[in-house]
N, C-alpha and C positions, 0 to 999 in steps of 0.2 A: 489302441486298446483302451476302453473305459475302465475306471476302477472296478464297476460291477462285473464287467466282462473277464478282468484280471482275477477277481475274487472267484468267480465261478469256475475258471480254469484251474486256479490252485486248488480248490475244493475237490474238482473231478481228478486231477493228477494225485493228490494225496490219497484219495479213496483208492485209486488203482494201486498205489505203492504200499499202502497199510490197509488191506481190507478189514481187518479187526480193529474197529475203534473202541477200545474199552479203557475204562479207568484203571491205573495200574495200583490203586489202593484197594485192599481186599475188604469185603463187608458183606453181611448177609441182610442186615436191617437198615432202614433209613437212618435211624440215629446214629448207627455205627459208621456210616460214610460221613456224617456231619461231624463226629468226633475224630475220625481218622484225618480228615481234611484239616481241622484245626491243629492236630499233632504234626502235620506236614510242613508247617511254617519253619523256614530255615532248617529243614530236615529232609533226608531222602526218603521216597516212598518205600524203599526197600527196608529202611530201619524202622519206618512206622509200621509196616506189616509185621515185623518181628515182634513189636511191642503190643499191638492190638489183639494178637492171639490170646495171651494170658489176661490182657485187660478185659476183653469182652467175655471171657470165660468166668471171671470173678464177678462182673457187673453185666449181666445179660439183658438188662431192661433199663429203660429211662428212669424208672423208679429206684432202681439199684443205684444208679450213678447220683441221683438226687440225694439219696441218703448216706452216701459214701463219705468216709473220713478223708479230709484233704491230704493228710500225710500218707495215707495208704496209696491214694491215687498218684501222688508226687513220686513215690518209690517206684511204682510200676512203669511210669512213663519217663523216668529220669533221663534215659539215654537218648531222648528225642530232643533235649536241649529246651531252654526257656520253660522248664518243666513246672516251675512254681506258678507262673501266670497261665499256662495251659491247664493244669490241674484245676486252678480256681475257676477258669472259664467253663471247663467241662461240667464241673458240678453246678455253677450257677446257671449255665444254659439248660441243663436238665430240670433244675428246679423251676426255671421260668416256663419251660415247655409244659410242665404239670400243672402250674398255677394259672398260666394265662392261655394255654392252648389245649388243655385236656390231655396232654401228653402226646399230641399229634403234631408234627412238624408242619408249619404253614406252608402253603404252596405258592407263595409269592417272594420275590426279592425283597420288597418293602418290609413285609413282616418278618422274614427270616433275618434281616440285618439288625432286627432289634434285640436278637438274641446275643448275650455276652460272647465277645470274641469271634463273632461271625460277621465277616465283610462281604463285599459284592462277588469276590472271586469264589469263595465257598458257597454262597447263595446260587450263584449261576450254575456251578457244578451239580448242586442238588437239583436245580430246576431241570437241568437236562438229563441227568442219569436216573433221578428217582421219579420225577413228575412228567419226563418227557415233554417239556415245553421248550419253545425257542430260547437259547442261551448262549452267551458268549463268555467263556472262562478266561479271563485276562490275567493269565500268570506270566512269568518272565519269558517263557519260550513264545507265547503268543505275542507278547509286545515286541519282542525282538524281531522275530521272523516277519510279522506283518509289516513292521517298519521297513525292513529290507526289500519286502515285496512292493512297497510303495501303496500299501493299502491302508496304512495308517501313520500318524506322525506324533512323536513324542513319547515320553515314558510313563505318563499319568494313567493308571489302570482305568479309571472311569472315562476319561477322555477317549482312550484307545476303544474301549467297549462301545462307546456311542458312535464313534467313526465307523467301526466294523459292522454295527447293526445297520448302518446305512447301505453297505455295500455287499454284505454276504447274503447268500440264500439262507435265511434264518432257519428253515426246516432242517438244514444240514449243519448249522453252525456248531452245535455242541460237539458232534462227531469230529468236525474240522479241528477243533481245539484240542481234542485227544490226540489226533494224528500230528498236530504241530508238535506236541511234547515228544512223541516218538521220533519225529524228523529232526528235532532239535538235538536229541540225544545221539542219533545215528549219524547225520549228515551235516546239518546247518548248526555246527557246534559254536558256542559263543566266542571262543578264542580263535578258532580256525575253521570258518564256514568252508565246506568242500564244494565250492560252486562247480567245479568241473564234473562232479558226480551227482549233481542235484537234479531231481525230477522236476523241481520248480524253476529252473534257470530260464525256461522259455517264457515265464511270465513274472520275472523277478527283476525290478529295476536295478538293484544292487549287482547282480550277476551280469546284466547286460552292459552295466558300466565297465565291468572288468573285461567282458567278452562281446564286443560291439556286434559281432555277427550271429549271435545266438538266435536272434529273432528271425533272421533270414534263413538259417540253417535248420530251424525247428527243433532243436535239441542242444544238449550240452556238449561243449567242446573240450576235448583233453588238452 
């Protein structure tokens, strides 16, 4: 099986396992997803969703965030951790959006990563979920699981993204990354991957190293 064949099979299997491929961060407007994703660094999505309700109610627009007092934003997002840096970035990115982009989020990774605090992971998430363009969101789940599958090597997010862009069906890549998060939480857990219960075992190099007959049997083995 080539890497492209393995990648397509993994995409197909996860689509069957998790039909609803949605971002777990709650938002209504594009800039809210941008901000929520910045808040999610070293913080759970569940915690971010608890914080963003009051935050977005107080600051409903890019303009409101750009004019916000740093101390007020810090207080609202404090429980997310790294709140001083995150608050500074949120205000600065909204100010830059107004000054350089007319208040509209740019629709390219290259332009989006010019915004304070925005890296390729966040930019790719925006590209897929907001602009519906091909994207690979290389978070920890994506890197770890695609390494195990044999679709990527190494832990450098940019290098893994470039490797996956060569093998994934890119029109389905963004949803695939969402499903990797769900699968990483439910089955392919970092400390104890449950290979015997994994729908991806038939195309996973790591699982097949543990269970050599998986490929021949066409499914996971207990």
